[in-house]
C-alpha positions in Angstrom: -1.4 7.9 6.2 -1.8 7.8 9.9 -5.0 5.8 10.1 -7.0 7.2 13.0 -10.7 7.2 13.8 -12.6 6.0 10.7 -9.6 4.6 9.0 -9.1 2.1 11.8 -11.9 0.0 10.3 -10.1 -0.1 7.0 -6.6 -0.9 8.2 -6.2 -4.5 7.0 -6.7 -3.5 3.3 -4.8 -0.2 3.7 -1.8 -1.8 5.2 -1.4 -4.1 2.3 0.4 -0.3 4.4 0.3 -1.2 3.9 1.1 -1.9 3.9 0.4 -1.2 3.9 0.4 -1.9 3.0 -2.6 0.0 -2.1 -1.8 2.9 -6.2 -4.5 8.4 -10.9 -7.1 5.7 -11.4 -6.1 2.3 -12.9 -8.2 0.2 -15.3 -11.4 -1.2 -13.9 -10.9 -4.5 -12.0 -13.5 -6.1 -14.2 -11.7 -5.3 -17.4 -8.1 -6.1 -17.9 -5.9 -3.6 -19.9 -5.6 -4.2 -23.6 -2.2 -5.0 -25.1 -0.6 -1.8 -26.3 -2.5 0.6 -24.1 -0.7 2.8 -21.7 -1.9 3.7 -18.2 -0.3 6.7 -16.5 -0.4 5.7 -12.8 0.3 9.1 -11.4 -0.2 12.8 -12.3 2.6 15.1 -13.4 2.6 16.8 -10.0 4.4 13.8 -8.5 8.2 13.5 -9.0 8.8 12.1 -12.5 11.4 9.7 -11.2 9.2 8.6 -8.3 6.1 7.1 -9.9 6.4 5.0 -13.0 4.2 4.7 -16.1 2.7 1.2 -16.3 2.4 -0.3 -19.8 0.1 -3.2 -20.3 1.9 -6.2 -22.0 0.7 -9.0 -24.2 0.1 -12.0 -21.9 1.5 -15.2 -23.4 0.1 -17.2 -20.5 -3.5 -16.1 -19.7 -3.7 -18.1 -16.4 -4.2 -15.8 -13.4 -1.1 -15.8 -11.2 -1.3 -16.3 -7.4 -2.2 -13.2 -5.4 0.3 -11.0 -3.5 1.7 -12.4 -0.3 3.9 -10.4 2.0 6.9 -12.5 3.3 7.9 -12.9 6.9 11.4 -11.4 6.3 12.2 -8.6 3.9 13.6 -5.1 3.7 13.1 -2.3 1.1 13.6 1.4 0.5 11.8 3.8 -1.7 9.6 6.9 -1.6 6.3 7.9 -0.1 4.3 10.3 -2.3 1.3 12.5 -1.5 1.0 14.1 -4.9 -1.9 16.6 -4.1 0.3 18.1 -1.3 3.4 17.9 -3.6 5.2 16.0 -0.9 7.7 13.2 -1.5 9.6 11.7 1.4 11.9 8.7 2.0 10.2 5.4 2.8 11.3 2.1 4.3 9.4 -1.1 4.6 10.9 -4.0 6.6 9.8 -7.3 8.0 11.2 -9.7 10.6 9.7 -13.0 11.8 6.3 -12.0 10.6 6.3 -8.5 12.2 6.6 -5.6 9.7 7.0 -1.8 9.8 6.6 1.0 7.4 8.3 4.4 8.0 7.8 7.5 5.9 9.7 10.7 6.2 11.4 11.8 9.5 11.7 14.7 11.8 13.2 16.9 9.1 10.4 16.2 6.6 6.8 17.6 6.5 5.4 14.0 6.8 6.6 11.4 9.3 4.7 8.3 10.4 5.2 4.7 11.1 2.8 1.7 10.8 3.6 -1.7 12.3 2.3 -5.2 12.6 4.0 -6.2 15.9 3.2 -9.4 17.8 -0.4 -9.6 16.5 -1.3 -6.0 16.9 -1.5 -3.2 14.2 0.0 0.1 15.3 -0.2 3.5 13.7 1.7 6.6 14.9 1.8 9.8 12.9 4.4 12.1 14.2 3.9 14.9 11.6 1.3 15.6 8.9 0.2 19.0 7.5 -2.7 20.4 9.6 -2.5 17.5 12.2 -2.3 18.5 15.9 -3.1 15.2 17.6 -0.5 12.4 17.5 -1.8 9.4 19.4 -0.6 5.9 18.8 -3.5 3.9 17.5 -3.7 0.2 18.2 -5.8 -2.6 16.7 -5.2 -5.9 18.6 -5.8 -9.2 16.8 -4.2 -8.4 13.5 -1.2 -10.3 12.1 0.7 -11.0 8.9 -1.6 -14.0 8.3 -4.6 -11.8 8.5 -3.1 -9.4 6.0 -2.2 -12.2 3.5 -5.7 -13.7 3.9 -7.0 -10.3 2.8 -4.7 -10.4 -0.3 -6.3 -13.7 -1.3 -9.4 -11.9 -2.3 -7.5 -9.4 -4.6 -8.6 -9.1 -8.2 -6.1 -9.5 -11.0 -5.9 -6.5 -13.3 -3.1 -7.6 -15.7 0.6 -7.9 -16.4 2.4 -4.6 -16.8 5.8 -3.0 -17.1 6.7 -0.2 -14.7 8.9 2.2 -16.7 11.6 2.9 -14.2 15.3 2.3 -14.0 15.4 -0.7 -14.3 12.1 -1.6 -15.8 10.0 -3.8 -13.6 7.7 -6.6 -15.0 4.8 -6.8 -12.5 1.4 -8.3 -11.9 -1.2 -5.6 -11.1 -3.8 -6.4 -8.4 -6.8 -4.5 -6.9 -7.8 -4.9 -3.3 -10.6 -3.2 -1.5 -13.0 -3.0 1.5 -16.5 -1.8 0.7 -19.2 -1.4 3.4 -21.9 -2.6 3.8 -21.2 -5.9 2.1 -24.4 -6.4 0.2 -25.4 -8.4 -3.0 -25.3 -6.8 -6.4 -28.0 -4.2 -6.9 -29.0 -0.6 -6.1 -27.6 -0.3 -2.5 -25.6 2.5 -0.9 -22.0 1.5 -0.6 -18.9 3.2 0.9 -15.4 2.3 -0.4 -13.5 2.5 2.9 -10.1 1.1 1.7 -9.0 0.6 -1.9 -5.6 -0.1 -3.3 -3.6 -1.2 -6.4 -0.6 -3.5 -5.7 2.2 -4.2 -8.2 4.3 -7.3 -7.4 7.1 -8.8 -9.3 5.7 -11.1 -12.0 8.1 -13.9 -10.9 7.7 -13.4 -7.1 4.4 -12.4 -5.6 6.3 -11.6 -2.4 8.3 -8.8 -3.9 6.3 -5.5 -3.8 7.4 -2.7 -6.2 4.6 -0.2 -6.0 1.3 0.5 -4.1 -1.4 3.1 -4.5 -3.9 3.3 -1.6 -6.9 5.5 -1.8 -10.2 5.9 0.0 -11.3 6.7 3.6 -8.2 5.1 5.1 -6.3 8.2 3.8 -8.4 10.5 5.9 -5.6 13.1 6.5 -5.0 13.6 2.8 -7.5 16.0 1.0 -7.5 13.9 -2.2 -7.4 10.6 -0.2 -4.7 8.9 -2.3 -1.1 8.1 -1.4 1.7 6.2 -3.2 4.6 4.1 -2.0 7.2 3.2 -4.6 10.0 0.8 -3.8 13.5 1.2 -5.3 14.8 -1.9 -3.5 13.1 -5.0 -2.1 15.2 -7.8 -0.6 14.2 -11.0 1.0 16.4 -10.6 4.1 15.3 -9.9 7.7 14.8 -6.2 8.4 14.4 -4.2 11.6 11.0 -3.7 13.4 11.0 -1.4 16.4 7.9 -0.5 18.4 7.9 3.2 19.3 8.2 4.0 22.9 4.9 5.8 22.9 3.1 2.8 21.6 2.3 0.4 24.5 1.5 -3.2 23.8 -2.1 -4.2 24.6 -2.6 -5.6 28.1 
């Protein structure tokens, strides 16, 4: 997940990293799921309790809901899953006064990284990742919570679904993405840099329950797809701490 090099260009969509941060391939964004169909959102190699089965539901109100919007203050805990590596680690996602921070794993785990939006700058620091020997703190100035939420405004609504977890979560499923170059429809070469599926509470677009991100922004992962699954998500201020090795832009 540590977005370095090429993935820096895709960071806004990836963070949705976050946000972050974006979640198995879901239905096409152009065709919503049919009532009664079942979409398995992760392969069996992931922990059965960690990634839910999403079940499309009959929609009594066909109007498209408002797109996801990450709040200024929140705190949540869950799991970060890299299924092709068979790795699942603890995950936290917190926001305070418009800053936000994702942290996956820790020193005792095979994966450990943090991503932050801190005072208008996006930071990525990967402490540990299989096969990774360089650990710089990458910075992208001029990126804020407002920029992230503007990116969400262009998300495509996939449908209303139920995540079969304990408890069940009724969610709105969205698709976001960055494709370069941005050209009109037709036979043009295109590169999907950052793609993701976001599942937010159907009654609160600011409550994020599940994200799959895939594409070039997942450069360290051989299969280029990574999940984050939230067990809790509260609208209370969290804690955001800039690591000592990440210096603010001058």
